[in-house]
N, C-alpha and C positions, 0 to 999 in steps of 0.2 A: 561715586564715593571711593570705590576701590582704586581708581586712578589717582585720586588725591592722596590716599594713604601711601600708595606706592611712591608718589613724588616726595612726600615728607620723609619716608624711610630712605629714599635714595639720597636726599640732601643730607640727612643725618649721618649716613654711612660715609658719604663723600667728605663731610667736614671732619669726621673722625680720622679718616685715612690721611687727609691733608695735615691734621695736627700731628699725627704720628710721623709723617714723612718730612716735616720741615727741618728737624735737626739733622737728618741725613742728607737732605737736599742741599743744605748750606755747605756741606763738605765737597759736593761735586759740581755745584753751579759756578759759572764764571764770576770773577770778582765784582763786575758791575751789577750782578744780580744779588750776590750775597750781601753787598753793602746795604741793599734795601731790606732784605729779609732779616738780617741780624738786628735791625732796629725794632723788630716786632718783639712783644713780650712772650718769648718762648720759655715754657716751664722746663725746669731741670728734672722734674719728677715725671713718671709715666702718666700718660693721659688718663684721666678718670672719666669713664663713660657712665655718668651718674644716672642717665635715663634708662639704663638697663638694670639698675639696682633699686632696692627699697630705700628711699630717701630718708626714712625715719630711723634707720640703723646708724649707729655711730661707729666709725672705723677705729680700731685700736691704734694708739700712738706709741711708737717704740721709744724707750728711754735709754737705749743702749748708747754709751759714749758720753752721757750727760755727767757733769761733775757738780757735786754738792759739797760746799765747804763745811767741814766738820768743826763747828765753832766750839764744841765741847771737848775737842782733842786735848789730851793732857800730855805733858812731857816732864822729865825729871832733870834737875841741874846739879852739878858738882862744882864747887869753887876749887880750882886747881892752883892758881897762882895769884898773889896779891900785887906784886910789883914786877912785871906789869900784870894788870888784871886780866885773867883768862878764865872763862867759865866753860865747862863741858856740858853739853845739852844732849840728853838721851831722848831718842824718839821725837825729834823736832818735826820731822816730815814723815808722813804716812806712806806705805807702799803704793796706794792709789795715787797720791800726789806725785810720787817719784815717776810713775808711769806717764802721767799727764805732762809733767815738766820736761821729760826727755822727748816726748812727742813734739812738744812746742818748739824745742830748740834744735832738734836734729837737723833740719834743713839749713841751718844758719852757721854750722861749724866752719871755721876758717883758722889759719895759723894765728896764734895769740900774738898780741902786741903789748908793748910797755909804753908808758907816758914819760917822755923826756923833754924838758923845756916847753911843756904845755902841748906837745904834739905826740900823737900815737905813732909808733914805728916798730918794726920787727927787731928782735934782738936775740943774740945767741944764748943769753942767760935764761930765756923763756922759750921752751920748745914744744909746748902743749898746743891744743886747739881750743878756741873759744866760740861761744855763740850767745848773742844778746837775746834776752827773753822779752816777749811783748808784754808791756805793763797792763794792757787791757785784757789779758788772758785770765779767766776766772780762777784757775789754780794758782797763777802767779799772784793775783790779788789776795787770795786766801793766805798764802804763805807770808806775803808782805805784811798783812794785817796782824798775823800772829807774831812776827818778829818785831813789828812796831810796838805792840802791846808789851812785849818782853822788856823793851827799853824803858818803859814807864815815863817818868817826868823829865828824863834827860833829853827826850825828843819833844820839841815844841811844835805842836800842831798848828798849821796855818803859816808856819815859817820854815821849819826844816822839812826835808822830804827823804823818802827812802831811796830814791834813785833807781836807775834801771838795773835789775839783777842780771847776772851773767852765768852761763854754764862754762865749765872748763873741763877738758878731757885730756888725760895722760895715757899714752900707750907705752909699750916696752922701751926703756931707755930714756924717756922724756922726763924733764924736770923743770924746776923754776928755782934759780939760785936765790940766795938771801936778798930780801927786799922788804920794804914796808909799804903799806897801802895808802898812807897819807901823802899829800903833796908838799914839797918844800915851800912852794908858793901857792896860795889859795887860787882856785880857778874862778873865772868869771861866770856869773849866772847866765843861763841860757835864754832868759827872757829879755835880754837887751839892756837890763838895768846895770847900775854900777856895783851891785851887790856881788859878793864873792862867797865861795863855799869850800869846805874841805871834808874829808871822810872822817867823821867823828868816831866811828866804830866799824867792826867787820863781823859778819857771819860767814862761816865757811861750812856748808852742809854737804855731806857725802851722799850721792845718789846711787853710784855703782861702785862696788868694792871687790869685784872678781879679779883680784890681783895679788901679787906679792911685792913687798917694798912700798915705795910711794908714801912714806910717812910725812906728816906736816911737822916741821922742826922749828922750835923756838929756842935759840941758844941762850937767851937771857931769862927764860922762865924758870922759876924755882917752885917746886911742889911744896904745898903747905901741909901735906899728909906724909908722915914718915912710914917706911915699910912696916909690915906687921911683925909680930913676934917670931914668925917662922920665915921671915924674909920676903913676905908677899909684897908685890909691887902695888903702889896706889892705883886707884881707878880700875880695879880688876874685879870682874865677876868670875870667881874661881870655878864655879860649876853651874851649868845650865839646868833646865828642868829635867833633863835626862841623866844628870849627874856627871856630864862630860866636862872636863877642864876647859877653860876658855883662855885665850891669849890676853895679855894685858892690853887695855885700851890705850895706855901710854906708858912710856918708859923713860928712865934717865938715860940721856944720850952719852956716849963715851967721851964726847968733847965738851960735855956740860949742857945744861938745858934739858928740855923735854921734847920727845918725839911721839906724835899721836898717830896711831895706825888708822887707816880708813875703814869706817863701819857705816854701811848704808843706813840712812835715816838719822844718824847722829850728827852733831854740829859743834863747832867751836865758836865762841864769841869773845871778842876782846876790844878794849878801848884804845883808840889810836892817838888821841890828843890829850895833852895836859889841860888843866883848867884854864890856862891863859891862851889856849888855842894853838900852841906850838906842838909839833909832832913828837911822840914818844919813841925814841930810837930803840928802846928795849922791846918794841913790838916787831922787830925784824924777824922774819920767818922764811922758810924755804919749803918747797915741795921736793922732797928727796927723790932720786931717780927711781922710776918704776922698774922692778926686776922682771916682771912678766904680767900679762893680762891687760886689763883696762880699768882705769879709775875715772869717774865723772863726779864733779862736785858743782855746787851752786854758790856763787859769790853774791853777797848782799852788802852794799856799802852805804849806810845812811849818811846823808849830807847835812852838815851843820852850816847854816848861812850866817853871813856877817853883813850888817848894813853898811852902806857906803858912808864914810865920814869925811 
């Protein structure tokens, strides 16, 4: 009996050593051998020697890094301009969501492009970097659902879509000259149909604001709020919880229009298209040059679809 126990123990230990050694063996074995070994289901987690443990005990499961969408998250809005329509959104994106979004997009940053004649290309008027965000990312889905709900009935479920969001990053000296987000000619649908689409609206949410300069400038925007009796600028929280004065969230630009400073978590929303589907030229805007630091933002461009006729 002792010899049988010894054999079983030897086989068990040998199997354990083989399991532990396979991932390392694949690194040093010749290609003709690794092609066979890598087809085996090798676990990425450390080997669990369950026969040395009490099988009735439940191992703790780590929840670190998991993201849970806060469906009760609230934000506050201010109507800034009527023609064109521009809404300022306070606290649209939470700090936890900002962290997750930056992690999702960080590996994808590349020089930004512009769309001309239906084709994307580099251009001197846009010197930032951009990164597409994966639409199946839980944090991306959470933010897209929140922004979709913000739009209410102007968004037609089952027909329109939110589109792929994008991160954009500016460093010292970078800018984006005056431009509009809508296309002069509608774009063809990606599903191979004859339907077309255009960007009905825009969300521009700030994720990183460790910078000076870099305001978002709308030359045709007109504030509907007059300065206060002591000359206070609109859109300003004059003192924070500690009683410290705060900078204006936006200001009247010296050349006319409004310039919005970057504030992490806050966002701008505006309508790009007239009721007849044509683009509103008054929505032209620019990313003014960044004086120092780094600014990162998230673009969301909801798509309005048109049936082929």
